[in-house]
N, C-alpha and C positions, 0 to 999 in steps of 0.2 A: 340708914336706911337704903342705900345702895346693897350693902353685904346683904339686909333681911330678904331685899328684892330677887339677889341673884339664889339665897337658900329655897325659896320660894320657885324660881322657872327649874331647879335642878331637880327637887323634890318633884315636881310636876312631870319631869321630863323622864325621871325613872317611873312613876307610875304610868306612866305612856306606853313605856317598854315593856314591863312587867305585863300591862295590860293585853299588850301585842297578841292577836291570834295565832297559835304554832303552826305552822306551815307543814303539810304531811303530803308527803310525793307517792303515787300508787303507780309503781308499774303494771300494766298488766299485758298480759303474754298477748290475747285477746281481748277485743272491746264489745259488746253486741249494741249495735246502732240500733236500739227497737223501731224507731221509724222506719228505717230502710231494710231493716231486717242485715246487714249488713257486719261480717267478721272483720273489724281493725285492729291490725296487727302492731304489737310494739306501742302499746299507747301510756301516757301519763298523765293521770290525774292530782292535780293538784287540789288539795282540800285546806279550807281554810275556814277556823272556826267551825259553825256546824253545815258551812254549805261549799259548793263545788267554785272555783274561782278562775281554774285553766283546763282546758284537755287540748293535747297535741301528741303529737308523734315525740315520742323518747328522744330520738335524736335531737329534735328541735328544742325540747327543755332544758335549760341548765339547772343543775341541783346543787344546791348548797351543800358543801361537806359537811357541812352540821347537822343538814337537815335531816329529819324522821323519814325513812323510806320504808314502804310496804312492799316487798317484793312478789307480786303474783303472776310473775313471768309464764310461769308451768299453766295458768288458769284461766280459763274465760269467765270475764268479768260483766255483768249486768246490772241492773237497777234493782234495788230491792221490790220484793214482791206485794201486790196486794191484793188482800181477801176481803172480799165485798159482799160475804156472807157468815158472821162467826156468831157463837154465843160461849162467849169468853168466863162467865160470871157461870159456878154451877160446877156439881160434880158428874164426869161421865158415868161413874159407876153408878148414880143412883138414878134410876128411869120408872117411868109409872108410878105406881104408887110413894115408890122411895122417895120421890123426890119431895113429899111433902114434909120431910124429918128436918131439912136444913134448914138454915136461918138464913135473914140476909147479909147479917155480916158475915156467917159461915162459905157464903156464897161469894161474896166479894174478896174474901180469901183465898177460895177457888180461883176466883178468877185473878188472884196477882201473881199465882202459879203458872195458870195456861198465856197468860200474858210473857211471862219469861218463854217458856216453852217455845212460842209460835214467834218471838221474836228470834229463838236461838236455829231455829229450822229456814230462816231467809224472808218472814214475812216482815217487812218492816213498817207497813200501814194494814190497820182494817176497819173493818165498820161494823160495829156489833149488832145486831138488831133482835131488840128484843131483850129484856134483865127485867126482874121485879125490884120495886122498891130502887130504884135510881142505881142498884149496884154498880152496873158497868156504866156511869157518869164519875162516880165515884174515883172507880179504876183509871178510866180514863184520867181526869183530873193529878191522881196519884203518879200516873208514869209522866207526865208534862211536867210534872214538878219534880220529877226523877226522884221520888220516894221508891220505886220500885221499878225494875225494867220491863219495857214493853213497846210493842210497837204503836206509833202514831194511832189515834183513835178518832172515827164518828160515832158516834153513840146513841141509842133512841129512847132509851128509858124504856117503861111498859110500852110494850105492842097494845095499839087497838084493836076490840075485835067486839063483836054483838054479845049478848047476854047466849050464853051456852053455847058460845061459837070455838073457833079452835083458840083462840088467843084468852078466852076463859078458863077458870079451874073448874074442871067438872068430873074433879076425882072425889068430890065430900058428898053426903046425903044434906036435902035440903033442911035439916034441922042445925046445921054449921053456917047456914048464909053466907058462904064463902063465893067471891068473884074476884075474881085478874084484874089487877091493878089499873088495865087499859080498857074495860068493858065500859063502853059508852054505845047508846042508842038513841038513836035522830039526828036531826044537824045541830042542833044547839047543844046537845048534851056532847055531841062530839067536839064541837070549836071548845067549850069550854076544856075536854080531857086534852086538845093539842094545848092550848094555853096553859095549863098546868104542868105539860110533859116540858115545853120551853121555858116556863118558870124556873124548872129545878135542873135544867142543862141540857135537856135534848137538842141536838144537832142533825137531826134527822127524824122524820117520823115514819114509821112500819104498822099497818096496819092488816089484818087477815082479811081477804076480799072472798076466801073460799074456805071450805074444811080441811085439815089437815091429816098427815098421818099419825101422829104421836098423841093427837088428844083423844078423849076420851067421848063419844058418843057422837062424832062429826063423820057425814059423810064427805070423803076424800076431795070429789068432784063439784059439792053443791055450792053455788054461789052463797054467800053469808049478808055482806052489806050491799044493799040495792044500789044503784047505780046514782042517787041524789046522794046519799050518803057519800058515798066515794067522793063524788064533786064537791063535797061541801070538806071531804079532809085535804083533797087538792089545793082547792082556793085559797083555805085557811092555812094551810102549810107553807105555798108558792108566796104568801102574802109577807109571810114571817121570812122570806129569805131562807127557805129549808127547803131539802129535796124528801120525796115520796119514794117507799118502796114498798111494795104490795106481793104480801103471799097470797101467792093463786095456785092451783093444782087445776082446776078444772076451767074447760073453753069456755065457758060462759062469764062467769067472773073475772078471766084473765080478759076478757073484752073489753068488759065492763070497766075495768080498771085502766085500761087503755085509753077509753074512751074519757074517762074521767079525767086523764092527762098525768097519770104516773109516771115518774121517772124510772123507774125500774120493778121488774115484777120477777119476783123469787117463788124459785124452781120452774114454772109454768110445762106441769109435767103434760099436760093433755091438750095444747097448745093446737090450735086447727089453722087447716089453710089460710081462712078469713084470718083468724087471731094474727099470723104470722104477716099478713100483709098489712094489717091495723099497724103493728110494731113500726113495720118499716117503712109506712107512712108517717107515724105521730115521730120518729126517733123514739122510741123508746128502748131502752137496755131490757136484755134476758140474762138474768144471775139462774144458772142451773145447774144444780149440784148432783152431778151426774157419777160420782163417786161414790157418795153415802150411801146409796142402797144394797151393795154388797155387804157392808158393815153391819147393816139391820138384820140381812136376809142370815148373815153368818154368827154373827154375834150374840143378836136382839133379845132371843129368848134368855141365855144364861146373863145377859145384862139388865137383865126384868121388864124389859119393854113388854106393853101388855098386848096380849093375843091379838085384839083387834087392829094393832097398830103394825102389827107384822104380816096380816091379812092385805090389809091394804096398801102396805109397800109392795107384797107380790102383787097389786093391782096397778100400780103405776109405775116401778122400775123402770121396765125396760119399755116402757110407752114413753117415759121423761127420754129416756136415753136415743131412741128413734126419731123423737120429734127434736132433740137436741140437734141432730145431722139436718133436720128439713131446715129447721130455723137459720142455719149457718149457710146451709148451701143456698137462699133463697135472700142473703144477706143482712139479716137481722143483726144488730149491733148487739153484741155482747159481751159481758165482763164476768170475771174469775170469781167465783163465791162457791165454798166446800161445805158450807154448815157444820163445821167444827165446833164440836159442844155435841154433838148428835154421835159425830165418832171423834176418836179421842184425837184431843190436840196435840200437832205433830204429825198427824198423818194429811196435812194440806197440802202438801206437793203430791202427793199420789192421784190427785185430781188432773193433772195435765196428762198422764199416758192414757187418761180415760177421754178427755178433750180430742185429743191425736185421735185415739181409734175411733173415735163416731165423728169424725169428717175435718176436722182444723188441721192444720200444718201444724210442727210444734212452733215455730214461728208465729201464729196467731195466735194459739194458746198463751203464747209469753207475753203477746202484745194484750192478751183480756185480763192478763194481770199485773200489766205496767198501765200503758199509755190510755187505751180504754177503761180501766177501772180508775187511774187518776182524774178523766174526765167526768166520771162518774160522780163519783166521791167529792168534787171540786177543786180540785188540786192540781189542775193541769201544769201549771207554773211553778211548783212546789215539788213533787214527788212522781215517780214512774217513768224518771228517764235521766240518763246521765248527761248534764247539760248543764253551761257554765249559770251559774246562780241558784240552781235546784240544789236541795237538801242531798247531803251527802248520805244518801242511803245505799248503799253498795254490797252487792254479795259477789261470791265468785263460787265455780265450781271448776273440778279437774277436768271434765272432759266438754266436748259439744253440745249445748244442749239442744241446738237445732238438728243435728244427728241421731241424738237419742235425749228425749225431753225429759227421760227417766234421770237424768242427772240432778234434776233441781229435787230430787226425793234426798238428796244426799249435799247440802252444802256446806262447805268448807269454811269461808268465811262471811261475817257479818259485820257492816257498820250502818250504825242509823246516827245520823247526825253528828257524824263525823268522829264519832265512838265505836272504839271498837268492840263489840259483843262475844265474838266468836273468831278464832285463828286457829 
């Protein structure tokens, strides 16, 4: 009996040893503290399993001779980036009427390829805002289960919108009786649609408060949902412990969405002084995609964007950038969102330079894609920082992004959850 007990004890000990997480030591030449903006030289990050277990000066940390060491002594190390406005599912080369050709399963497969590409460029967390057939939910779960590589995701499922609005399908004639998955008119229909989205896995709710650039037959600045309907969306969603993102270009729709209590306004192109003040008073985040206009106007016609979409972009593109500057100067909370999927996935990092061009410092642009975005997405104690207990979502670039934010367009090293995806 005693021998049997000893064997069991030894067996359990061997299992415990084999199951012990591997420690990884990352030696960083410079480590960016995104809270303070300071570059800390010669730092070592200790990664245990998926998380960061210790950070300190390289001189203060004893590294075992058998340990796995990652040498980033010639690099600047910073947290994995966060993009709060992406559309992973779908084909960037299919715009306008071409979007009708792809099935939901095909869009999900596009999503798998786009997710991999997004992770490779250093975006380790994203919020996907709008996808038909819950394809983004399936992608999120596949990434979480390690079926495919990709960033951490919050996903909305189908975006809510009014009949004939920006979030409806307006490309087909009446005889097809075709509607977007998220169409809901009136408070009770809206409540039902939100409950349905949450039933099938949505962890954020997105709705269209105004017309948009890429939709057929909508006026880009015109308010769509009423204030009553927007308030219903916010109340129902917040009761279910989820956040609300409102697509809004026009000033009236932006102000109605802020008054209703949304957590973020997407695009915010025509926001006026009153809207800026309301955003400050309510703590509302603005997620302004100030890069994408160049792509739409330069490549849109060849990519198949509708002529009316190109015309609408000419109307709002520069206006949005000017208002980005005004909102930032006034002190509005801002988070990084590139609208990748309207432009090619992999170009996300190009937005940093535009944010700096229109008023931010490089540090502020980086904070928008780290600590600010982490707060908005609801993972402030998990991502967006290099700190003990956080996920080991870590990237590195050769130069100093505080001197040249374009360094973030060419990321050399990517780790997500302790696993290296690019080196």
